[in-house]
All heavy atoms as TSV, in Angstrom:
chain	resi	resn	atom	element	x	y	z
A	1	MET	N	N	-19.041	4.997	10.453
A	1	MET	CA	C	-17.695	5.016	9.900
A	1	MET	C	C	-17.588	6.137	8.867
A	1	MET	O	O	-18.443	6.289	8.012
A	1	MET	CB	C	-17.410	3.663	9.251
A	1	MET	CG	C	-16.083	3.619	8.581
A	1	MET	SD	S	-15.581	1.906	8.369
A	1	MET	CE	C	-14.111	2.181	7.467
A	2	PRO	N	N	-16.527	6.922	8.917
A	2	PRO	CA	C	-16.339	8.022	7.964
A	2	PRO	C	C	-16.139	7.508	6.546
A	2	PRO	O	O	-15.579	6.455	6.316
A	2	PRO	CB	C	-15.080	8.724	8.452
A	2	PRO	CG	C	-14.841	8.226	9.813
A	2	PRO	CD	C	-15.503	6.904	9.933
A	3	ASP	N	N	-16.584	8.293	5.606
A	3	ASP	CA	C	-16.476	7.933	4.195
A	3	ASP	C	C	-15.512	8.901	3.522
A	3	ASP	O	O	-15.569	10.104	3.771
A	3	ASP	CB	C	-17.858	8.027	3.561
A	3	ASP	CG	C	-17.871	7.531	2.129
A	3	ASP	OD1	O	-16.825	7.059	1.652
A	3	ASP	OD2	O	-18.929	7.620	1.506
A	4	ILE	N	N	-14.641	8.392	2.646
A	4	ILE	CA	C	-13.659	9.279	2.009
A	4	ILE	C	C	-14.303	10.219	1.006
A	4	ILE	O	O	-13.746	11.230	0.661
A	4	ILE	CB	C	-12.521	8.482	1.336
A	4	ILE	CG1	C	-13.049	7.579	0.234
A	4	ILE	CG2	C	-11.752	7.688	2.338
A	4	ILE	CD1	C	-11.970	7.045	-0.670
A	5	THR	N	N	-15.500	9.882	0.542
A	5	THR	CA	C	-16.153	10.749	-0.429
A	5	THR	C	C	-16.648	12.042	0.203
A	5	THR	O	O	-16.870	13.021	-0.483
A	5	THR	CB	C	-17.335	10.030	-1.105
A	5	THR	OG1	O	-18.253	9.609	-0.095
A	5	THR	CG2	C	-16.856	8.837	-1.898
A	6	THR	N	N	-16.786	12.060	1.529
A	6	THR	CA	C	-17.235	13.271	2.213
A	6	THR	C	C	-16.079	14.195	2.552
A	6	THR	O	O	-16.285	15.295	3.029
A	6	THR	CB	C	-17.979	12.918	3.519
A	6	THR	OG1	O	-17.087	12.221	4.387
A	6	THR	CG2	C	-19.204	12.083	3.250
A	7	GLY	N	N	-14.852	13.721	2.336
A	7	GLY	CA	C	-13.686	14.540	2.633
A	7	GLY	C	C	-13.191	14.368	4.059
A	7	GLY	O	O	-12.276	15.035	4.487
A	8	THR	N	N	-13.806	13.470	4.821
A	8	THR	CA	C	-13.380	13.212	6.186
A	8	THR	C	C	-12.087	12.428	6.171
A	8	THR	O	O	-11.942	11.468	5.417
A	8	THR	CB	C	-14.456	12.395	6.937
A	8	THR	OG1	O	-15.684	13.090	6.847
A	8	THR	CG2	C	-14.085	12.213	8.386
A	9	ILE	N	N	-11.133	12.813	7.001
A	9	ILE	CA	C	-9.855	12.123	7.073
A	9	ILE	C	C	-10.022	10.875	7.926
A	9	ILE	O	O	-10.513	10.939	9.038
A	9	ILE	CB	C	-8.758	13.024	7.669
A	9	ILE	CG1	C	-8.534	14.218	6.748
A	9	ILE	CG2	C	-7.466	12.245	7.873
A	9	ILE	CD1	C	-7.591	15.248	7.300
A	10	VAL	N	N	-9.615	9.741	7.382
A	10	VAL	CA	C	-9.686	8.477	8.094
A	10	VAL	C	C	-8.279	8.109	8.511
A	10	VAL	O	O	-7.393	7.983	7.680
A	10	VAL	CB	C	-10.289	7.376	7.192
A	10	VAL	CG1	C	-10.345	6.060	7.948
A	10	VAL	CG2	C	-11.658	7.781	6.712
A	11	LYS	N	N	-8.072	7.935	9.821
A	11	LYS	CA	C	-6.750	7.594	10.320
A	11	LYS	C	C	-6.610	6.090	10.443
A	11	LYS	O	O	-7.585	5.378	10.625
A	11	LYS	CB	C	-6.509	8.254	11.674
A	11	LYS	CG	C	-6.433	9.754	11.575
A	11	LYS	CD	C	-6.072	10.362	12.878
A	11	LYS	CE	C	-5.961	11.867	12.732
A	11	LYS	NZ	N	-5.553	12.511	13.948
A	12	GLY	N	N	-5.385	5.599	10.354
A	12	GLY	CA	C	-5.114	4.179	10.471
A	12	GLY	C	C	-4.349	3.681	9.266
A	12	GLY	O	O	-3.817	4.459	8.484
A	13	LEU	N	N	-4.309	2.389	9.122
A	13	LEU	CA	C	-3.593	1.794	8.003
A	13	LEU	C	C	-4.299	2.094	6.689
A	13	LEU	O	O	-5.521	2.149	6.653
A	13	LEU	CB	C	-3.505	0.278	8.179
A	13	LEU	CG	C	-2.592	-0.219	9.279
A	13	LEU	CD1	C	-2.721	-1.722	9.425
A	13	LEU	CD2	C	-1.153	0.146	8.989
A	14	PRO	N	N	-3.544	2.288	5.618
A	14	PRO	CA	C	-4.181	2.542	4.326
A	14	PRO	C	C	-4.885	1.288	3.820
A	14	PRO	O	O	-4.399	0.185	3.991
A	14	PRO	CB	C	-3.008	2.917	3.418
A	14	PRO	CG	C	-1.824	2.325	4.070
A	14	PRO	CD	C	-2.093	2.309	5.537
A	15	THR	N	N	-6.027	1.464	3.212
A	15	THR	CA	C	-6.757	0.372	2.581
A	15	THR	C	C	-7.195	0.845	1.208
A	15	THR	O	O	-6.980	2.003	0.843
A	15	THR	CB	C	-7.997	-0.039	3.387
A	15	THR	OG1	O	-8.901	1.056	3.416
A	15	THR	CG2	C	-7.642	-0.447	4.808
A	16	LYS	N	N	-7.843	-0.008	0.465
A	16	LYS	CA	C	-8.297	0.375	-0.860
A	16	LYS	C	C	-9.303	1.519	-0.804
A	16	LYS	O	O	-9.435	2.287	-1.728
A	16	LYS	CB	C	-8.920	-0.821	-1.567
A	16	LYS	CG	C	-7.903	-1.863	-1.954
A	16	LYS	CD	C	-8.544	-3.044	-2.629
A	16	LYS	CE	C	-7.496	-4.089	-2.954
A	16	LYS	NZ	N	-8.071	-5.278	-3.547
A	17	LYS	N	N	-10.028	1.662	0.325
A	17	LYS	CA	C	-11.044	2.697	0.439
A	17	LYS	C	C	-10.540	3.971	1.104
A	17	LYS	O	O	-11.134	5.015	0.951
A	17	LYS	CB	C	-12.237	2.168	1.230
A	17	LYS	CG	C	-12.983	1.078	0.500
A	17	LYS	CD	C	-14.194	0.650	1.269
A	17	LYS	CE	C	-14.949	-0.418	0.507
A	17	LYS	NZ	N	-16.146	-0.845	1.223
A	18	THR	N	N	-9.449	3.886	1.875
A	18	THR	CA	C	-9.018	5.053	2.632
A	18	THR	C	C	-7.731	5.697	2.143
A	18	THR	O	O	-7.393	6.778	2.588
A	18	THR	CB	C	-8.819	4.706	4.123
A	18	THR	OG1	O	-7.795	3.724	4.228
A	18	THR	CG2	C	-10.098	4.218	4.742
A	19	SER	N	N	-6.982	5.039	1.276
A	19	SER	CA	C	-5.709	5.613	0.860
A	19	SER	C	C	-5.775	6.120	-0.578
A	19	SER	O	O	-6.500	5.593	-1.400
A	19	SER	CB	C	-4.586	4.576	0.979
A	19	SER	OG	O	-4.821	3.514	0.111
A	20	LYS	N	N	-5.024	7.164	-0.825
A	20	LYS	CA	C	-4.894	7.668	-2.187
A	20	LYS	C	C	-3.799	6.879	-2.885
A	20	LYS	O	O	-2.812	6.507	-2.273
A	20	LYS	CB	C	-4.506	9.142	-2.172
A	20	LYS	CG	C	-5.570	10.039	-1.648
A	20	LYS	CD	C	-5.259	11.506	-1.729
A	20	LYS	CE	C	-3.858	11.917	-1.960
A	20	LYS	NZ	N	-3.616	13.334	-1.951
A	21	ILE	N	N	-3.974	6.650	-4.164
A	21	ILE	CA	C	-2.933	5.980	-4.937
A	21	ILE	C	C	-1.839	6.998	-5.199
A	21	ILE	O	O	-2.069	8.043	-5.781
A	21	ILE	CB	C	-3.491	5.415	-6.245
A	21	ILE	CG1	C	-4.499	4.312	-5.938
A	21	ILE	CG2	C	-2.370	4.899	-7.135
A	21	ILE	CD1	C	-5.167	3.740	-7.154
A	22	MET	N	N	-0.635	6.687	-4.716
A	22	MET	CA	C	0.485	7.602	-4.864
A	22	MET	C	C	1.408	7.173	-6.005
A	22	MET	O	O	2.023	8.005	-6.635
A	22	MET	CB	C	1.257	7.678	-3.550
A	22	MET	CG	C	0.428	8.241	-2.414
A	22	MET	SD	S	1.298	8.227	-0.843
A	22	MET	CE	C	2.535	9.466	-1.126
A	23	TYR	N	N	1.517	5.870	-6.224
A	23	TYR	CA	C	2.423	5.333	-7.235
A	23	TYR	C	C	1.681	4.287	-8.060
A	23	TYR	O	O	1.450	3.178	-7.609
A	23	TYR	CB	C	3.648	4.692	-6.579
A	23	TYR	CG	C	4.418	5.634	-5.703
A	23	TYR	CD1	C	4.233	5.650	-4.328
A	23	TYR	CD2	C	5.331	6.519	-6.252
A	23	TYR	CE1	C	4.936	6.526	-3.523
A	23	TYR	CE2	C	6.038	7.388	-5.456
A	23	TYR	CZ	C	5.835	7.392	-4.091
A	23	TYR	OH	O	6.533	8.244	-3.311
A	24	TYR	N	N	1.324	4.626	-9.285
A	24	TYR	CA	C	0.567	3.722	-10.131
A	24	TYR	C	C	1.400	2.570	-10.677
A	24	TYR	O	O	0.872	1.524	-10.994
A	24	TYR	CB	C	-0.050	4.488	-11.305
A	24	TYR	CG	C	-1.193	5.370	-10.880
A	24	TYR	CD1	C	-0.985	6.706	-10.590
A	24	TYR	CD2	C	-2.468	4.862	-10.765
A	24	TYR	CE1	C	-2.022	7.523	-10.195
A	24	TYR	CE2	C	-3.523	5.663	-10.369
A	24	TYR	CZ	C	-3.303	6.997	-10.089
A	24	TYR	OH	O	-4.327	7.777	-9.691
A	25	ASN	N	N	2.696	2.738	-10.794
A	25	ASN	CA	C	3.545	1.724	-11.415
A	25	ASN	C	C	4.192	0.778	-10.404
A	25	ASN	O	O	5.065	0.012	-10.754
A	25	ASN	CB	C	4.629	2.384	-12.269
A	25	ASN	CG	C	5.480	3.337	-11.470
A	25	ASN	OD1	O	5.125	3.723	-10.368
A	25	ASN	ND2	N	6.609	3.721	-12.022
A	26	ARG	N	N	3.785	0.831	-9.156
A	26	ARG	CA	C	4.332	-0.045	-8.126
A	26	ARG	C	C	3.354	-1.159	-7.777
A	26	ARG	O	O	2.162	-1.040	-7.992
A	26	ARG	CB	C	4.590	0.740	-6.831
A	26	ARG	CG	C	5.747	1.671	-6.868
A	26	ARG	CD	C	5.877	2.253	-5.494
A	26	ARG	NE	N	7.043	3.080	-5.327
A	26	ARG	CZ	C	7.421	3.567	-4.160
A	26	ARG	NH1	N	6.710	3.351	-3.083
A	26	ARG	NH2	N	8.499	4.311	-4.069
A	27	SER	N	N	3.888	-2.226	-7.201
A	27	SER	CA	C	3.076	-3.319	-6.686
A	27	SER	C	C	3.926	-4.096	-5.694
A	27	SER	O	O	5.137	-4.233	-5.885
A	27	SER	CB	C	2.622	-4.229	-7.808
A	27	SER	OG	O	1.951	-5.336	-7.276
A	28	CYS	N	N	3.306	-4.604	-4.652
A	28	CYS	CA	C	4.046	-5.404	-3.685
A	28	CYS	C	C	4.650	-6.640	-4.342
A	28	CYS	O	O	5.700	-7.119	-3.926
A	28	CYS	CB	C	3.137	-5.812	-2.528
A	28	CYS	SG	S	2.762	-4.464	-1.390
A	29	SER	N	N	4.001	-7.151	-5.382
A	29	SER	CA	C	4.538	-8.328	-6.071
A	29	SER	C	C	5.822	-8.006	-6.834
A	29	SER	O	O	6.595	-8.911	-7.145
A	29	SER	CB	C	3.499	-8.901	-7.030
A	29	SER	OG	O	3.166	-7.966	-8.017
A	30	LYS	N	N	6.083	-6.737	-7.120
A	30	LYS	CA	C	7.296	-6.316	-7.818
A	30	LYS	C	C	8.401	-5.886	-6.851
A	30	LYS	O	O	9.476	-5.501	-7.278
A	30	LYS	CB	C	6.994	-5.142	-8.744
A	30	LYS	CG	C	6.038	-5.472	-9.865
A	30	LYS	CD	C	5.773	-4.233	-10.692
A	30	LYS	CE	C	4.756	-4.464	-11.772
A	30	LYS	NZ	N	4.462	-3.225	-12.519
A	31	CYS	N	N	8.126	-5.944	-5.555
A	31	CYS	CA	C	9.076	-5.465	-4.545
A	31	CYS	C	C	10.035	-6.575	-4.118
A	31	CYS	O	O	9.622	-7.706	-3.874
A	31	CYS	CB	C	8.326	-4.939	-3.330
A	31	CYS	SG	S	9.416	-4.287	-2.048
A	32	ALA	N	N	11.303	-6.238	-4.002
A	32	ALA	CA	C	12.320	-7.192	-3.566
A	32	ALA	C	C	12.193	-7.514	-2.083
A	32	ALA	O	O	12.647	-8.560	-1.635
A	32	ALA	CB	C	13.709	-6.639	-3.860
A	33	ASN	N	N	11.558	-6.643	-1.308
A	33	ASN	CA	C	11.423	-6.851	0.128
A	33	ASN	C	C	10.186	-7.657	0.517
A	33	ASN	O	O	10.017	-7.981	1.683
A	33	ASN	CB	C	11.376	-5.506	0.848
A	33	ASN	CG	C	12.675	-4.770	0.758
A	33	ASN	OD1	O	13.739	-5.372	0.718
A	33	ASN	ND2	N	12.617	-3.457	0.703
A	34	ALA	N	N	9.305	-7.954	-0.421
A	34	ALA	CA	C	8.070	-8.675	-0.101
A	34	ALA	C	C	8.358	-10.155	0.099
A	34	ALA	O	O	9.162	-10.719	-0.626
A	34	ALA	CB	C	7.053	-8.491	-1.208
A	35	PRO	N	N	7.768	-10.817	1.051
A	35	PRO	CA	C	6.920	-10.322	2.122
A	35	PRO	C	C	7.748	-9.617	3.188
A	35	PRO	O	O	8.787	-10.109	3.604
A	35	PRO	CB	C	6.259	-11.566	2.679
A	35	PRO	CG	C	7.198	-12.677	2.368
A	35	PRO	CD	C	7.915	-12.276	1.107
A	36	CYS	N	N	7.295	-8.471	3.611
A	36	CYS	CA	C	8.104	-7.622	4.498
A	36	CYS	C	C	7.703	-7.682	5.972
A	36	CYS	O	O	8.377	-7.084	6.795
A	36	CYS	CB	C	8.064	-6.186	3.990
A	36	CYS	SG	S	6.410	-5.571	3.710
A	37	PHE	N	N	6.618	-8.375	6.306
A	37	PHE	CA	C	6.238	-8.527	7.715
A	37	PHE	C	C	5.373	-9.769	7.868
A	37	PHE	O	O	4.778	-10.241	6.896
A	37	PHE	CB	C	5.503	-7.285	8.241
A	37	PHE	CG	C	4.264	-6.921	7.472
A	37	PHE	CD1	C	3.031	-7.457	7.800
A	37	PHE	CD2	C	4.323	-6.024	6.421
A	37	PHE	CE1	C	1.895	-7.115	7.097
A	37	PHE	CE2	C	3.193	-5.661	5.720
A	37	PHE	CZ	C	1.968	-6.219	6.053
A	38	PRO	N	N	5.307	-10.315	9.079
A	38	PRO	CA	C	4.475	-11.501	9.309
A	38	PRO	C	C	3.003	-11.180	9.045
A	38	PRO	O	O	2.504	-10.138	9.443
A	38	PRO	CB	C	4.685	-11.824	10.790
A	38	PRO	CG	C	5.924	-11.105	11.176
A	38	PRO	CD	C	6.048	-9.912	10.266
A	39	GLY	N	N	2.326	-12.049	8.343
A	39	GLY	CA	C	0.926	-11.839	8.014
A	39	GLY	C	C	0.708	-11.058	6.738
A	39	GLY	O	O	-0.411	-10.700	6.397
A	40	PHE	N	N	1.779	-10.810	5.997
A	40	PHE	CA	C	1.715	-10.041	4.754
A	40	PHE	C	C	0.736	-10.660	3.755
A	40	PHE	O	O	0.014	-9.955	3.059
A	40	PHE	CB	C	3.121	-9.956	4.147
A	40	PHE	CG	C	3.178	-9.287	2.811
A	40	PHE	CD1	C	3.186	-7.911	2.715
A	40	PHE	CD2	C	3.233	-10.034	1.642
A	40	PHE	CE1	C	3.251	-7.287	1.482
A	40	PHE	CE2	C	3.296	-9.426	0.417
A	40	PHE	CZ	C	3.298	-8.040	0.329
A	41	GLU	N	N	0.712	-11.981	3.691
A	41	GLU	CA	C	-0.128	-12.695	2.723
A	41	GLU	C	C	-1.612	-12.473	2.975
A	41	GLU	O	O	-2.424	-12.610	2.074
A	41	GLU	CB	C	0.174	-14.198	2.767
A	41	GLU	CG	C	1.607	-14.554	2.440
A	41	GLU	CD	C	2.564	-14.363	3.617
A	41	GLU	OE1	O	2.108	-14.324	4.783
A	41	GLU	OE2	O	3.766	-14.230	3.372
A	42	LYS	N	N	-1.987	-12.116	4.193
A	42	LYS	CA	C	-3.392	-11.940	4.553
A	42	LYS	C	C	-3.899	-10.521	4.295
A	42	LYS	O	O	-5.097	-10.279	4.371
A	42	LYS	CB	C	-3.597	-12.283	6.026
A	42	LYS	CG	C	-3.293	-13.733	6.339
A	42	LYS	CD	C	-3.454	-14.017	7.801
A	42	LYS	CE	C	-3.050	-15.448	8.109
A	42	LYS	NZ	N	-3.140	-15.736	9.541
A	43	MET	N	N	-3.005	-9.594	3.992
A	43	MET	CA	C	-3.386	-8.190	3.799
A	43	MET	C	C	-4.044	-7.984	2.442
A	43	MET	O	O	-3.659	-8.596	1.454
A	43	MET	CB	C	-2.164	-7.274	3.917
A	43	MET	CG	C	-1.476	-7.333	5.254
A	43	MET	SD	S	-2.508	-6.863	6.626
A	43	MET	CE	C	-2.750	-5.155	6.298
A	44	LYS	N	N	-5.037	-7.101	2.398
A	44	LYS	CA	C	-5.726	-6.770	1.157
A	44	LYS	C	C	-5.144	-5.519	0.508
A	44	LYS	O	O	-5.358	-5.271	-0.660
A	44	LYS	CB	C	-7.207	-6.552	1.427
A	44	LYS	CG	C	-7.911	-7.799	1.882
A	44	LYS	CD	C	-9.363	-7.536	2.147
A	44	LYS	CE	C	-10.052	-8.800	2.627
A	44	LYS	NZ	N	-11.457	-8.575	2.925
A	45	THR	N	N	-4.416	-4.736	1.270
A	45	THR	CA	C	-3.851	-3.488	0.778
A	45	THR	C	C	-2.544	-3.725	0.041
A	45	THR	O	O	-1.713	-4.495	0.478
A	45	THR	CB	C	-3.588	-2.527	1.958
A	45	THR	OG1	O	-4.811	-2.298	2.631
A	45	THR	CG2	C	-3.003	-1.221	1.494
A	46	ASP	N	N	-2.371	-3.045	-1.076
A	46	ASP	CA	C	-1.097	-3.062	-1.783
A	46	ASP	C	C	-0.324	-1.832	-1.287
A	46	ASP	O	O	-0.535	-0.724	-1.748
A	46	ASP	CB	C	-1.323	-2.999	-3.291
A	46	ASP	CG	C	-0.070	-3.309	-4.075
A	46	ASP	OD1	O	1.036	-3.148	-3.517
A	46	ASP	OD2	O	-0.189	-3.694	-5.239
A	47	PHE	N	N	0.539	-2.034	-0.312
A	47	PHE	CA	C	1.236	-0.932	0.332
A	47	PHE	C	C	2.168	-0.185	-0.619
A	47	PHE	O	O	2.431	0.990	-0.441
A	47	PHE	CB	C	2.026	-1.437	1.545
A	47	PHE	CG	C	1.139	-1.909	2.666
A	47	PHE	CD1	C	0.941	-3.242	2.892
A	47	PHE	CD2	C	0.493	-1.004	3.474
A	47	PHE	CE1	C	0.123	-3.682	3.905
A	47	PHE	CE2	C	-0.331	-1.415	4.487
A	47	PHE	CZ	C	-0.520	-2.767	4.710
A	48	ALA	N	N	2.683	-0.862	-1.633
A	48	ALA	CA	C	3.573	-0.209	-2.598
A	48	ALA	C	C	2.842	0.922	-3.320
A	48	ALA	O	O	3.395	1.991	-3.545
A	48	ALA	CB	C	4.104	-1.222	-3.593
A	49	ILE	N	N	1.598	0.688	-3.680
A	49	ILE	CA	C	0.791	1.708	-4.354
A	49	ILE	C	C	0.471	2.854	-3.407
A	49	ILE	O	O	0.450	4.015	-3.793
A	49	ILE	CB	C	-0.503	1.083	-4.904
A	49	ILE	CG1	C	-0.176	0.136	-6.045
A	49	ILE	CG2	C	-1.471	2.147	-5.371
A	49	ILE	CD1	C	-1.363	-0.657	-6.535
A	50	ALA	N	N	0.240	2.519	-2.138
A	50	ALA	CA	C	-0.161	3.520	-1.149
A	50	ALA	C	C	1.005	4.360	-0.638
A	50	ALA	O	O	0.793	5.323	0.082
A	50	ALA	CB	C	-0.857	2.842	0.031
A	51	GLY	N	N	2.246	4.020	-0.998
A	51	GLY	CA	C	3.381	4.839	-0.609
A	51	GLY	C	C	4.329	4.192	0.371
A	51	GLY	O	O	4.887	4.854	1.233
A	52	CYS	N	N	4.551	2.903	0.251
A	52	CYS	CA	C	5.487	2.192	1.131
A	52	CYS	C	C	6.873	2.828	1.033
A	52	CYS	O	O	7.390	3.068	-0.050
A	52	CYS	CB	C	5.550	0.727	0.727
A	52	CYS	SG	S	6.724	-0.238	1.694
A	53	ILE	N	N	7.492	3.092	2.183
A	53	ILE	CA	C	8.798	3.757	2.182
A	53	ILE	C	C	9.953	2.766	2.020
A	53	ILE	O	O	11.069	3.167	1.750
A	53	ILE	CB	C	9.013	4.604	3.448
A	53	ILE	CG1	C	8.903	3.745	4.701
A	53	ILE	CG2	C	8.027	5.754	3.486
A	53	ILE	CD1	C	9.279	4.484	5.974
A	54	ASP	N	N	9.667	1.449	2.169
A	54	ASP	CA	C	10.711	0.440	2.027
A	54	ASP	C	C	10.654	-0.264	0.678
A	54	ASP	O	O	11.295	-1.289	0.495
A	54	ASP	CB	C	10.586	-0.603	3.143
A	54	ASP	CG	C	10.902	-0.006	4.504
A	54	ASP	OD1	O	11.767	0.889	4.567
A	54	ASP	OD2	O	10.286	-0.439	5.494
A	55	TYR	N	N	9.908	0.278	-0.279
A	55	TYR	CA	C	9.757	-0.352	-1.596
A	55	TYR	C	C	11.089	-0.374	-2.338
A	55	TYR	O	O	11.800	0.609	-2.394
A	55	TYR	CB	C	8.722	0.401	-2.429
A	55	TYR	CG	C	8.527	-0.168	-3.807
A	55	TYR	CD1	C	7.731	-1.284	-4.001
A	55	TYR	CD2	C	9.138	0.401	-4.910
A	55	TYR	CE1	C	7.550	-1.824	-5.267
A	55	TYR	CE2	C	8.956	-0.122	-6.177
A	55	TYR	CZ	C	8.162	-1.242	-6.352
A	55	TYR	OH	O	7.990	-1.766	-7.598
A	56	LEU	N	N	11.416	-1.541	-2.889
A	56	LEU	CA	C	12.646	-1.719	-3.655
A	56	LEU	C	C	12.313	-2.541	-4.892
A	56	LEU	O	O	11.998	-3.720	-4.795
A	56	LEU	CB	C	13.718	-2.435	-2.812
A	56	LEU	CG	C	15.069	-2.640	-3.436
A	56	LEU	CD1	C	15.723	-1.305	-3.798
A	56	LEU	CD2	C	15.960	-3.391	-2.487
A	57	ASP	N	N	12.367	-1.918	-6.044
A	57	ASP	CA	C	11.970	-2.559	-7.299
A	57	ASP	C	C	12.932	-3.695	-7.658
A	57	ASP	O	O	14.140	-3.496	-7.707
A	57	ASP	CB	C	11.939	-1.524	-8.410
A	57	ASP	CG	C	11.215	-1.986	-9.653
A	57	ASP	OD1	O	10.926	-3.201	-9.765
A	57	ASP	OD2	O	10.925	-1.132	-10.491
A	58	LYS	N	N	12.379	-4.886	-7.917
A	58	LYS	CA	C	13.192	-6.061	-8.280
A	58	LYS	C	C	13.954	-5.845	-9.584
A	58	LYS	O	O	15.065	-6.332	-9.737
A	58	LYS	CB	C	12.292	-7.291	-8.451
A	58	LYS	CG	C	11.752	-7.860	-7.205
A	58	LYS	CD	C	10.891	-9.086	-7.527
A	58	LYS	CE	C	10.235	-9.645	-6.303
A	58	LYS	NZ	N	9.343	-10.780	-6.619
A	59	THR	N	N	13.365	-5.129	-10.515
A	59	THR	CA	C	13.995	-4.968	-11.825
A	59	THR	C	C	15.189	-4.029	-11.797
A	59	THR	O	O	15.990	-4.033	-12.728
A	59	THR	CB	C	12.969	-4.442	-12.848
A	59	THR	OG1	O	12.482	-3.166	-12.420
A	59	THR	CG2	C	11.819	-5.408	-13.025
A	60	LYS	N	N	15.332	-3.241	-10.760
A	60	LYS	CA	C	16.438	-2.289	-10.672
A	60	LYS	C	C	17.598	-2.793	-9.827
A	60	LYS	O	O	18.514	-2.043	-9.523
A	60	LYS	CB	C	15.941	-0.950	-10.130
A	60	LYS	CG	C	14.977	-0.284	-11.079
A	60	LYS	CD	C	14.558	1.060	-10.592
A	60	LYS	CE	C	13.586	1.697	-11.586
A	60	LYS	NZ	N	13.154	3.012	-11.157
A	61	LEU	N	N	17.547	-4.068	-9.447
A	61	LEU	CA	C	18.648	-4.642	-8.644
A	61	LEU	C	C	19.770	-5.120	-9.513
A	61	LEU	O	O	19.714	-5.506	-10.571
A	61	LEU	CB	C	18.126	-5.797	-7.785
A	61	LEU	CG	C	17.204	-5.376	-6.665
A	61	LEU	CD1	C	16.718	-6.618	-5.927
A	61	LEU	CD2	C	17.885	-4.452	-5.695
């Protein structure tokens, strides 16, 4: 399995080991759209941090 420390690009869903943090102040728990798909509760990845395009901040509603 490729390692991100070697600079190899890993394709697929973002995870804590394969995705860069794009937004430090976001969290799925702060999103108005969460849970946004079936099985969301079982995911380990915080998609809001990784760059979710459907993120909608609860505090700005």
